[in-house]
N, CA, C and O atoms as a Maestro MAE file, in Angstrom:
{
 s_m_m2io_version
 :::
 2.0.0
}

f_m_ct {
 s_m_title
 :::
 protein
 m_atom[296] {
  # First column is atom index #
  i_m_mmod_type
  r_m_x_coord
  r_m_y_coord
  r_m_z_coord
  i_m_residue_number
  s_m_chain_name
  s_m_pdb_residue_name
  s_m_pdb_atom_name
  i_m_atomic_number
  :::
  1 25 151.283 97.529 77.262 1 A "MET " " N  " 7
  2 3 150.960 96.047 77.715 1 A "MET " " CA " 6
  3 2 149.806 96.079 77.152 1 A "MET " " C  " 6
  4 15 149.455 94.900 77.107 1 A "MET " " O  " 8
  5 25 148.772 96.905 76.564 2 A "LEU " " N  " 7
  6 3 147.977 96.559 76.131 2 A "LEU " " CA " 6
  7 2 147.712 96.450 74.616 2 A "LEU " " C  " 6
  8 15 146.653 96.150 74.066 2 A "LEU " " O  " 8
  9 25 148.880 96.752 74.070 3 A "ASN " " N  " 7
  10 3 149.158 96.363 72.551 3 A "ASN " " CA " 6
  11 2 149.843 95.180 72.101 3 A "ASN " " C  " 6
  12 15 150.168 95.062 70.919 3 A "ASN " " O  " 8
  13 25 150.072 94.339 72.922 4 A "ASN " " N  " 7
  14 3 150.850 93.125 72.715 4 A "ASN " " CA " 6
  15 2 150.010 92.211 72.052 4 A "ASN " " C  " 6
  16 15 148.842 92.599 72.029 4 A "ASN " " O  " 8
  17 25 150.194 91.210 71.546 5 A "GLY " " N  " 7
  18 3 149.675 90.132 70.839 5 A "GLY " " CA " 6
  19 2 148.425 89.350 71.665 5 A "GLY " " C  " 6
  20 15 147.295 89.157 71.217 5 A "GLY " " O  " 8
  21 25 148.944 88.947 73.019 6 A "LYS " " N  " 7
  22 3 147.846 88.105 73.750 6 A "LYS " " CA " 6
  23 2 146.838 88.762 74.198 6 A "LYS " " C  " 6
  24 15 145.736 88.238 74.366 6 A "LYS " " O  " 8
  25 25 147.091 89.959 74.438 7 A "HIS " " N  " 7
  26 3 145.870 91.149 75.013 7 A "HIS " " CA " 6
  27 2 144.692 90.597 73.435 7 A "HIS " " C  " 6
  28 15 143.678 89.904 73.522 7 A "HIS " " O  " 8
  29 25 145.188 91.088 72.382 8 A "LYS " " N  " 7
  30 3 144.447 90.993 71.128 8 A "LYS " " CA " 6
  31 2 143.590 89.574 71.236 8 A "LYS " " C  " 6
  32 15 142.398 89.360 71.453 8 A "LYS " " O  " 8
  33 25 144.510 88.864 71.034 9 A "ILE " " N  " 7
  34 3 143.721 87.275 71.104 9 A "ILE " " CA " 6
  35 2 142.959 86.772 72.124 9 A "ILE " " C  " 6
  36 15 142.287 85.764 71.907 9 A "ILE " " O  " 8
  37 25 142.944 87.364 73.340 10 A "VAL " " N  " 7
  38 3 142.172 87.300 74.497 10 A "VAL " " CA " 6
  39 2 141.028 87.930 74.283 10 A "VAL " " C  " 6
  40 15 139.999 87.302 74.532 10 A "VAL " " O  " 8
  41 25 140.924 89.337 73.765 11 A "MET " " N  " 7
  42 3 139.778 89.968 73.493 11 A "MET " " CA " 6
  43 2 138.741 89.321 72.104 11 A "MET " " C  " 6
  44 15 137.539 89.479 71.892 11 A "MET " " O  " 8
  45 25 139.495 88.774 71.547 12 A "LEU " " N  " 7
  46 3 138.901 88.151 70.333 12 A "LEU " " CA " 6
  47 2 138.192 86.747 70.557 12 A "LEU " " C  " 6
  48 15 137.386 86.206 69.800 12 A "LEU " " O  " 8
  49 25 138.648 86.311 71.700 13 A "LEU " " N  " 7
  50 3 137.816 84.992 72.234 13 A "LEU " " CA " 6
  51 2 137.035 85.696 73.097 13 A "LEU " " C  " 6
  52 15 135.905 85.696 72.610 13 A "LEU " " O  " 8
  53 25 137.044 86.271 74.081 14 A "LEU " " N  " 7
  54 3 136.000 86.968 74.982 14 A "LEU " " CA " 6
  55 2 135.117 87.673 74.429 14 A "LEU " " C  " 6
  56 15 134.265 87.963 75.269 14 A "LEU " " O  " 8
  57 25 134.874 88.126 73.363 15 A "GLY " " N  " 7
  58 3 134.068 89.007 72.439 15 A "GLY " " CA " 6
  59 2 132.889 87.874 72.411 15 A "GLY " " C  " 6
  60 15 132.045 88.033 73.293 15 A "GLY " " O  " 8
  61 25 132.733 86.980 71.716 16 A "PRO " " N  " 7
  62 3 131.363 85.694 71.636 16 A "PRO " " CA " 6
  63 2 130.988 85.316 72.603 16 A "PRO " " C  " 6
  64 15 129.831 84.895 72.581 16 A "PRO " " O  " 8
  65 25 131.737 85.264 73.925 17 A "ILE " " N  " 7
  66 3 131.345 84.776 75.081 17 A "ILE " " CA " 6
  67 2 130.604 85.604 75.876 17 A "ILE " " C  " 6
  68 15 129.592 85.261 76.487 17 A "ILE " " O  " 8
  69 25 131.284 87.099 75.870 18 A "LEU " " N  " 7
  70 3 130.568 88.072 76.254 18 A "LEU " " CA " 6
  71 2 129.189 88.703 75.411 18 A "LEU " " C  " 6
  72 15 128.376 89.524 75.836 18 A "LEU " " O  " 8
  73 25 129.219 88.157 74.335 19 A "GLY " " N  " 7
  74 3 128.130 88.607 73.591 19 A "GLY " " CA " 6
  75 2 126.685 87.674 73.449 19 A "GLY " " C  " 6
  76 15 125.544 87.934 73.068 19 A "GLY " " O  " 8
  77 25 127.471 86.272 74.040 20 A "LEU " " N  " 7
  78 3 126.519 85.352 74.271 20 A "LEU " " CA " 6
  79 2 125.661 85.688 75.349 20 A "LEU " " C  " 6
  80 15 124.437 85.814 75.363 20 A "LEU " " O  " 8
  81 25 126.799 85.856 76.567 21 A "ALA " " N  " 7
  82 3 125.931 86.234 77.914 21 A "ALA " " CA " 6
  83 2 125.244 87.370 78.244 21 A "ALA " " C  " 6
  84 15 124.612 87.511 79.291 21 A "ALA " " O  " 8
  85 25 125.390 88.460 77.077 22 A "TYR " " N  " 7
  86 3 124.223 89.532 76.913 22 A "TYR " " CA " 6
  87 2 123.208 88.776 76.300 22 A "TYR " " C  " 6
  88 15 122.096 89.026 76.766 22 A "TYR " " O  " 8
  89 25 123.227 88.028 75.507 23 A "VAL " " N  " 7
  90 3 121.946 87.891 74.714 23 A "VAL " " CA " 6
  91 2 121.322 87.146 75.847 23 A "VAL " " C  " 6
  92 15 120.189 87.527 76.142 23 A "VAL " " O  " 8
  93 25 121.888 86.040 76.631 24 A "ILE " " N  " 7
  94 3 121.057 85.162 77.347 24 A "ILE " " CA " 6
  95 2 120.686 86.182 78.539 24 A "ILE " " C  " 6
  96 15 119.479 86.313 78.742 24 A "ILE " " O  " 8
  97 25 121.333 86.725 79.137 25 A "LEU " " N  " 7
  98 3 120.840 87.817 80.349 25 A "LEU " " CA " 6
  99 2 119.993 89.197 79.863 25 A "LEU " " C  " 6
  100 15 119.719 90.090 80.665 25 A "LEU " " O  " 8
  101 25 119.656 89.238 78.581 26 A "LEU " " N  " 7
  102 3 119.326 90.094 78.594 26 A "LEU " " CA " 6
  103 2 117.464 90.098 78.653 26 A "LEU " " C  " 6
  104 15 116.937 91.200 78.799 26 A "LEU " " O  " 8
  105 25 116.828 89.227 78.570 27 A "PRO " " N  " 7
  106 3 115.266 88.881 78.876 27 A "PRO " " CA " 6
  107 2 115.364 89.514 80.406 27 A "PRO " " C  " 6
  108 15 114.850 90.566 80.785 27 A "PRO " " O  " 8
  109 25 116.082 88.680 81.101 28 A "PHE " " N  " 7
  110 3 115.977 89.126 82.693 28 A "PHE " " CA " 6
  111 2 116.286 90.255 82.967 28 A "PHE " " C  " 6
  112 15 115.629 90.657 83.928 28 A "PHE " " O  " 8
  113 25 117.095 91.095 82.520 29 A "ILE " " N  " 7
  114 3 116.983 92.441 82.397 29 A "ILE " " CA " 6
  115 2 116.030 93.049 82.017 29 A "ILE " " C  " 6
  116 15 115.548 93.925 82.735 29 A "ILE " " O  " 8
  117 25 115.630 92.824 81.094 30 A "THR " " N  " 7
  118 3 114.037 93.402 80.634 30 A "THR " " CA " 6
  119 2 113.261 93.048 81.870 30 A "THR " " C  " 6
  120 15 112.948 93.960 82.636 30 A "THR " " O  " 8
  121 25 112.950 91.905 82.114 31 A "ILE " " N  " 7
  122 3 111.860 91.680 83.135 31 A "ILE " " CA " 6
  123 2 112.211 92.441 84.516 31 A "ILE " " C  " 6
  124 15 111.280 93.037 85.059 31 A "ILE " " O  " 8
  125 25 113.015 92.457 84.900 32 A "ALA " " N  " 7
  126 3 113.516 93.098 86.439 32 A "ALA " " CA " 6
  127 2 113.348 94.787 85.966 32 A "ALA " " C  " 6
  128 15 112.934 95.590 86.802 32 A "ALA " " O  " 8
  129 25 113.689 95.217 84.630 33 A "THR " " N  " 7
  130 3 113.356 97.109 84.400 33 A "THR " " CA " 6
  131 2 111.862 97.097 84.598 33 A "THR " " C  " 6
  132 15 111.371 98.011 85.262 33 A "THR " " O  " 8
  133 25 110.939 95.977 83.997 34 A "VAL " " N  " 7
  134 3 109.537 96.216 83.910 34 A "VAL " " CA " 6
  135 2 108.940 96.119 85.213 34 A "VAL " " C  " 6
  136 15 108.226 97.092 85.455 34 A "VAL " " O  " 8
  137 25 108.999 95.258 86.139 35 A "ILE " " N  " 7
  138 3 109.015 94.795 87.340 35 A "ILE " " CA " 6
  139 2 109.069 96.299 88.255 35 A "ILE " " C  " 6
  140 15 108.072 96.859 88.709 35 A "ILE " " O  " 8
  141 25 110.536 96.797 88.394 36 A "THR " " N  " 7
  142 3 111.035 97.967 88.760 36 A "THR " " CA " 6
  143 2 109.781 99.074 88.265 36 A "THR " " C  " 6
  144 15 109.120 99.711 89.085 36 A "THR " " O  " 8
  145 25 109.649 99.140 87.234 37 A "VAL " " N  " 7
  146 3 109.086 100.167 86.722 37 A "VAL " " CA " 6
  147 2 107.761 100.332 87.557 37 A "VAL " " C  " 6
  148 15 107.437 101.183 88.385 37 A "VAL " " O  " 8
  149 25 107.025 99.094 86.998 38 A "ALA " " N  " 7
  150 3 105.475 98.750 87.806 38 A "ALA " " CA " 6
  151 2 105.699 98.948 89.218 38 A "ALA " " C  " 6
  152 15 104.774 99.631 89.657 38 A "ALA " " O  " 8
  153 25 106.195 98.767 89.756 39 A "VAL " " N  " 7
  154 3 106.227 98.468 91.365 39 A "VAL " " CA " 6
  155 2 106.601 100.036 91.693 39 A "VAL " " C  " 6
  156 15 106.261 100.393 92.821 39 A "VAL " " O  " 8
  157 25 107.219 100.976 90.916 40 A "GLU " " N  " 7
  158 3 107.652 102.217 91.615 40 A "GLU " " CA " 6
  159 2 106.139 102.972 91.006 40 A "GLU " " C  " 6
  160 15 105.466 103.624 91.804 40 A "GLU " " O  " 8
  161 25 105.664 102.817 89.490 41 A "LYS " " N  " 7
  162 3 104.277 103.343 89.518 41 A "LYS " " CA " 6
  163 2 103.096 103.185 90.968 41 A "LYS " " C  " 6
  164 15 102.477 104.043 91.598 41 A "LYS " " O  " 8
  165 25 103.163 101.703 91.091 42 A "ALA " " N  " 7
  166 3 102.253 101.526 91.975 42 A "ALA " " CA " 6
  167 2 102.754 102.036 93.303 42 A "ALA " " C  " 6
  168 15 101.728 102.315 93.923 42 A "ALA " " O  " 8
  169 25 103.939 102.340 94.162 43 A "VAL " " N  " 7
  170 3 104.157 102.890 94.925 43 A "VAL " " CA " 6
  171 2 103.715 104.479 95.083 43 A "VAL " " C  " 6
  172 15 103.113 104.999 96.023 43 A "VAL " " O  " 8
  173 25 104.112 104.968 94.095 44 A "VAL " " N  " 7
  174 3 104.114 106.734 94.043 44 A "VAL " " CA " 6
  175 2 102.364 106.901 94.110 44 A "VAL " " C  " 6
  176 15 101.825 107.623 94.949 44 A "VAL " " O  " 8
  177 25 101.426 105.925 92.845 45 A "GLY " " N  " 7
  178 3 100.175 106.085 93.024 45 A "GLY " " CA " 6
  179 2 99.213 105.932 94.396 45 A "GLY " " C  " 6
  180 15 98.210 106.561 94.732 45 A "GLY " " O  " 8
  181 25 99.898 104.896 95.010 46 A "MET " " N  " 7
  182 3 99.224 104.855 96.955 46 A "MET " " CA " 6
  183 2 99.687 105.897 97.266 46 A "MET " " C  " 6
  184 15 98.899 106.821 97.470 46 A "MET " " O  " 8
  185 25 101.096 106.120 97.412 47 A "LEU " " N  " 7
  186 3 101.409 107.513 98.183 47 A "LEU " " CA " 6
  187 2 100.712 108.539 97.749 47 A "LEU " " C  " 6
  188 15 100.156 109.010 98.741 47 A "LEU " " O  " 8
  189 25 100.380 109.267 96.623 48 A "GLY " " N  " 7
  190 3 99.516 109.906 96.186 48 A "GLY " " CA " 6
  191 2 98.160 109.963 96.472 48 A "GLY " " C  " 6
  192 15 97.508 111.007 96.492 48 A "GLY " " O  " 8
  193 25 97.609 108.543 96.755 49 A "LEU " " N  " 7
  194 3 96.260 108.367 97.276 49 A "LEU " " CA " 6
  195 2 96.241 108.718 98.740 49 A "LEU " " C  " 6
  196 15 95.500 109.493 99.344 49 A "LEU " " O  " 8
  197 25 96.788 108.303 98.977 50 A "ALA " " N  " 7
  198 3 96.885 108.384 100.987 50 A "ALA " " CA " 6
  199 2 97.204 109.531 101.015 50 A "ALA " " C  " 6
  200 15 96.555 110.172 101.841 50 A "ALA " " O  " 8
  201 25 98.238 110.328 100.240 51 A "GLY " " N  " 7
  202 3 98.155 111.894 100.741 51 A "GLY " " CA " 6
  203 2 96.706 112.760 100.244 51 A "GLY " " C  " 6
  204 15 96.107 113.773 100.607 51 A "GLY " " O  " 8
  205 25 96.597 112.008 99.499 52 A "ALA " " N  " 7
  206 3 94.805 113.020 98.996 52 A "ALA " " CA " 6
  207 2 93.753 112.924 100.106 52 A "ALA " " C  " 6
  208 15 92.948 113.787 100.456 52 A "ALA " " O  " 8
  209 25 93.952 111.576 100.623 53 A "THR " " N  " 7
  210 3 92.780 111.067 101.617 53 A "THR " " CA " 6
  211 2 93.110 111.539 103.017 53 A "THR " " C  " 6
  212 15 92.220 111.926 103.775 53 A "THR " " O  " 8
  213 25 94.356 111.509 103.353 54 A "VAL " " N  " 7
  214 3 94.746 112.262 104.902 54 A "VAL " " CA " 6
  215 2 94.230 113.560 104.871 54 A "VAL " " C  " 6
  216 15 94.379 114.281 103.884 54 A "VAL " " O  " 8
  217 25 93.329 114.091 106.394 55 A "PRO " " N  " 7
  218 3 93.535 115.464 106.294 55 A "PRO " " CA " 6
  219 2 94.376 116.321 106.653 55 A "PRO " " C  " 6
  220 15 95.237 115.935 107.443 55 A "PRO " " O  " 8
  221 25 94.397 117.476 106.282 56 A "PHE " " N  " 7
  222 3 95.249 118.133 106.712 56 A "PHE " " CA " 6
  223 2 96.024 118.404 108.018 56 A "PHE " " C  " 6
  224 15 97.244 118.567 108.020 56 A "PHE " " O  " 8
  225 25 95.324 118.442 109.040 57 A "GLU " " N  " 7
  226 3 95.702 118.348 110.316 57 A "GLU " " CA " 6
  227 2 96.433 117.293 110.730 57 A "GLU " " C  " 6
  228 15 97.292 117.427 111.601 57 A "GLU " " O  " 8
  229 25 96.207 116.299 110.233 58 A "TRP " " N  " 7
  230 3 96.816 115.027 110.987 58 A "TRP " " CA " 6
  231 2 98.354 115.151 111.196 58 A "TRP " " C  " 6
  232 15 99.199 115.484 110.366 58 A "TRP " " O  " 8
  233 25 98.531 114.770 112.628 59 A "ARG " " N  " 7
  234 3 99.775 114.425 112.577 59 A "ARG " " CA " 6
  235 2 100.137 113.190 113.259 59 A "ARG " " C  " 6
  236 15 99.589 112.684 114.239 59 A "ARG " " O  " 8
  237 25 101.322 112.708 112.474 60 A "PRO " " N  " 7
  238 3 101.407 111.280 112.986 60 A "PRO " " CA " 6
  239 2 102.044 111.038 113.964 60 A "PRO " " C  " 6
  240 15 101.930 109.958 114.544 60 A "PRO " " O  " 8
  241 25 102.833 111.961 114.352 61 A "THR " " N  " 7
  242 3 103.535 111.759 115.562 61 A "THR " " CA " 6
  243 2 103.016 112.049 116.691 61 A "THR " " C  " 6
  244 15 103.411 111.395 117.657 61 A "THR " " O  " 8
  245 25 102.006 113.088 116.901 62 A "THR " " N  " 7
  246 3 101.061 113.481 118.085 62 A "THR " " CA " 6
  247 2 100.120 112.247 118.270 62 A "THR " " C  " 6
  248 15 99.392 111.822 117.373 62 A "THR " " O  " 8
  249 25 100.219 111.653 119.669 63 A "ALA " " N  " 7
  250 3 99.470 110.245 119.833 63 A "ALA " " CA " 6
  251 2 98.781 110.824 121.102 63 A "ALA " " C  " 6
  252 15 99.468 111.340 121.984 63 A "ALA " " O  " 8
  253 25 97.414 110.741 121.201 64 A "TYR " " N  " 7
  254 3 96.360 111.221 122.165 64 A "TYR " " CA " 6
  255 2 95.895 110.044 122.741 64 A "TYR " " C  " 6
  256 15 94.875 109.510 122.307 64 A "TYR " " O  " 8
  257 25 96.634 109.502 123.827 65 A "LEU " " N  " 7
  258 3 96.696 108.452 124.651 65 A "LEU " " CA " 6
  259 2 95.770 108.549 126.286 65 A "LEU " " C  " 6
  260 15 95.460 107.692 127.114 65 A "LEU " " O  " 8
  261 25 95.581 109.872 126.206 66 A "THR " " N  " 7
  262 3 95.084 109.822 127.594 66 A "THR " " CA " 6
  263 2 93.393 109.963 127.734 66 A "THR " " C  " 6
  264 15 92.788 110.437 128.695 66 A "THR " " O  " 8
  265 25 92.942 109.528 126.756 67 A "GLY " " N  " 7
  266 3 91.275 109.078 126.604 67 A "GLY " " CA " 6
  267 2 90.348 110.679 127.252 67 A "GLY " " C  " 6
  268 15 89.179 110.572 127.622 67 A "GLY " " O  " 8
  269 25 91.122 112.127 127.295 68 A "LYS " " N  " 7
  270 3 90.284 113.187 127.470 68 A "LYS " " CA " 6
  271 2 89.439 113.271 126.107 68 A "LYS " " C  " 6
  272 15 89.757 112.590 125.133 68 A "LYS " " O  " 8
  273 25 88.589 113.951 126.100 69 A "LYS " " N  " 7
  274 3 87.303 114.002 125.191 69 A "LYS " " CA " 6
  275 2 87.560 115.610 125.103 69 A "LYS " " C  " 6
  276 15 87.367 116.349 126.068 69 A "LYS " " O  " 8
  277 25 88.064 116.111 123.706 70 A "ARG " " N  " 7
  278 3 88.048 117.427 123.282 70 A "ARG " " CA " 6
  279 2 86.625 118.341 123.552 70 A "ARG " " C  " 6
  280 15 85.488 117.911 123.360 70 A "ARG " " O  " 8
  281 25 86.971 119.694 124.039 71 A "LYS " " N  " 7
  282 3 85.465 120.149 124.286 71 A "LYS " " CA " 6
  283 2 84.746 120.744 122.761 71 A "LYS " " C  " 6
  284 15 85.323 121.054 121.718 71 A "LYS " " O  " 8
  285 25 83.142 120.764 123.128 72 A "LYS " " N  " 7
  286 3 82.618 120.706 121.893 72 A "LYS " " CA " 6
  287 2 82.524 122.678 121.661 72 A "LYS " " C  " 6
  288 15 82.659 123.483 122.583 72 A "LYS " " O  " 8
  289 25 82.311 122.964 120.467 73 A "LYS " " N  " 7
  290 3 82.110 124.372 120.410 73 A "LYS " " CA " 6
  291 2 80.776 124.389 120.354 73 A "LYS " " C  " 6
  292 15 80.113 123.486 119.843 73 A "LYS " " O  " 8
  293 25 80.199 125.655 120.995 74 A "GLY " " N  " 7
  294 3 78.869 125.857 121.085 74 A "GLY " " CA " 6
  295 2 77.974 126.123 122.091 74 A "GLY " " C  " 6
  296 15 76.778 126.258 121.832 74 A "GLY " " O  " 8
  :::
 }
 m_bond[295] {
  # First column is bond index #
  i_m_from
  i_m_to
  i_m_order
  :::
  1 1 2 1
  2 2 3 1
  3 3 4 2
  4 3 5 1
  5 5 6 1
  6 6 7 1
  7 7 8 2
  8 7 9 1
  9 9 10 1
  10 10 11 1
  11 11 12 2
  12 11 13 1
  13 13 14 1
  14 14 15 1
  15 15 16 2
  16 15 17 1
  17 17 18 1
  18 18 19 1
  19 19 20 2
  20 19 21 1
  21 21 22 1
  22 22 23 1
  23 23 24 2
  24 23 25 1
  25 25 26 1
  26 26 27 1
  27 27 28 2
  28 27 29 1
  29 29 30 1
  30 30 31 1
  31 31 32 2
  32 31 33 1
  33 33 34 1
  34 34 35 1
  35 35 36 2
  36 35 37 1
  37 37 38 1
  38 38 39 1
  39 39 40 2
  40 39 41 1
  41 41 42 1
  42 42 43 1
  43 43 44 2
  44 43 45 1
  45 45 46 1
  46 46 47 1
  47 47 48 2
  48 47 49 1
  49 49 50 1
  50 50 51 1
  51 51 52 2
  52 51 53 1
  53 53 54 1
  54 54 55 1
  55 55 56 2
  56 55 57 1
  57 57 58 1
  58 58 59 1
  59 59 60 2
  60 59 61 1
  61 61 62 1
  62 62 63 1
  63 63 64 2
  64 63 65 1
  65 65 66 1
  66 66 67 1
  67 67 68 2
  68 67 69 1
  69 69 70 1
  70 70 71 1
  71 71 72 2
  72 71 73 1
  73 73 74 1
  74 74 75 1
  75 75 76 2
  76 75 77 1
  77 77 78 1
  78 78 79 1
  79 79 80 2
  80 79 81 1
  81 81 82 1
  82 82 83 1
  83 83 84 2
  84 83 85 1
  85 85 86 1
  86 86 87 1
  87 87 88 2
  88 87 89 1
  89 89 90 1
  90 90 91 1
  91 91 92 2
  92 91 93 1
  93 93 94 1
  94 94 95 1
  95 95 96 2
  96 95 97 1
  97 97 98 1
  98 98 99 1
  99 99 100 2
  100 99 101 1
  101 101 102 1
  102 102 103 1
  103 103 104 2
  104 103 105 1
  105 105 106 1
  106 106 107 1
  107 107 108 2
  108 107 109 1
  109 109 110 1
  110 110 111 1
  111 111 112 2
  112 111 113 1
  113 113 114 1
  114 114 115 1
  115 115 116 2
  116 115 117 1
  117 117 118 1
  118 118 119 1
  119 119 120 2
  120 119 121 1
  121 121 122 1
  122 122 123 1
  123 123 124 2
  124 123 125 1
  125 125 126 1
  126 126 127 1
  127 127 128 2
  128 127 129 1
  129 129 130 1
  130 130 131 1
  131 131 132 2
  132 131 133 1
  133 133 134 1
  134 134 135 1
  135 135 136 2
  136 135 137 1
  137 137 138 1
  138 138 139 1
  139 139 140 2
  140 139 141 1
  141 141 142 1
  142 142 143 1
  143 143 144 2
  144 143 145 1
  145 145 146 1
  146 146 147 1
  147 147 148 2
  148 147 149 1
  149 149 150 1
  150 150 151 1
  151 151 152 2
  152 151 153 1
  153 153 154 1
  154 154 155 1
  155 155 156 2
  156 155 157 1
  157 157 158 1
  158 158 159 1
  159 159 160 2
  160 159 161 1
  161 161 162 1
  162 162 163 1
  163 163 164 2
  164 163 165 1
  165 165 166 1
  166 166 167 1
  167 167 168 2
  168 167 169 1
  169 169 170 1
  170 170 171 1
  171 171 172 2
  172 171 173 1
  173 173 174 1
  174 174 175 1
  175 175 176 2
  176 175 177 1
  177 177 178 1
  178 178 179 1
  179 179 180 2
  180 179 181 1
  181 181 182 1
  182 182 183 1
  183 183 184 2
  184 183 185 1
  185 185 186 1
  186 186 187 1
  187 187 188 2
  188 187 189 1
  189 189 190 1
  190 190 191 1
  191 191 192 2
  192 191 193 1
  193 193 194 1
  194 194 195 1
  195 195 196 2
  196 195 197 1
  197 197 198 1
  198 198 199 1
  199 199 200 2
  200 199 201 1
  201 201 202 1
  202 202 203 1
  203 203 204 2
  204 203 205 1
  205 205 206 1
  206 206 207 1
  207 207 208 2
  208 207 209 1
  209 209 210 1
  210 210 211 1
  211 211 212 2
  212 211 213 1
  213 213 214 1
  214 214 215 1
  215 215 216 2
  216 215 217 1
  217 217 218 1
  218 218 219 1
  219 219 220 2
  220 219 221 1
  221 221 222 1
  222 222 223 1
  223 223 224 2
  224 223 225 1
  225 225 226 1
  226 226 227 1
  227 227 228 2
  228 227 229 1
  229 229 230 1
  230 230 231 1
  231 231 232 2
  232 231 233 1
  233 233 234 1
  234 234 235 1
  235 235 236 2
  236 235 237 1
  237 237 238 1
  238 238 239 1
  239 239 240 2
  240 239 241 1
  241 241 242 1
  242 242 243 1
  243 243 244 2
  244 243 245 1
  245 245 246 1
  246 246 247 1
  247 247 248 2
  248 247 249 1
  249 249 250 1
  250 250 251 1
  251 251 252 2
  252 251 253 1
  253 253 254 1
  254 254 255 1
  255 255 256 2
  256 255 257 1
  257 257 258 1
  258 258 259 1
  259 259 260 2
  260 259 261 1
  261 261 262 1
  262 262 263 1
  263 263 264 2
  264 263 265 1
  265 265 266 1
  266 266 267 1
  267 267 268 2
  268 267 269 1
  269 269 270 1
  270 270 271 1
  271 271 272 2
  272 271 273 1
  273 273 274 1
  274 274 275 1
  275 275 276 2
  276 275 277 1
  277 277 278 1
  278 278 279 1
  279 279 280 2
  280 279 281 1
  281 281 282 1
  282 282 283 1
  283 283 284 2
  284 283 285 1
  285 285 286 1
  286 286 287 1
  287 287 288 2
  288 287 289 1
  289 289 290 1
  290 290 291 1
  291 291 292 2
  292 291 293 1
  293 293 294 1
  294 294 295 1
  295 295 296 2
  :::
 }
}
């Protein structure tokens, strides 16, 4: 089925069309890649900064909503 004459003609006709589509879409692919890399670097940088500024004992799942004050040492 792949070796018949119709398949070869179709491939010859589709080659330039697919090439043109690739050339037209290449700038958009490049822009999307650059934006993706920039956003990824920004997010990783912000998470690293947030990780460096948060105290080690910070527990985001624990909420102290009772209003009790902690005892002072001394």
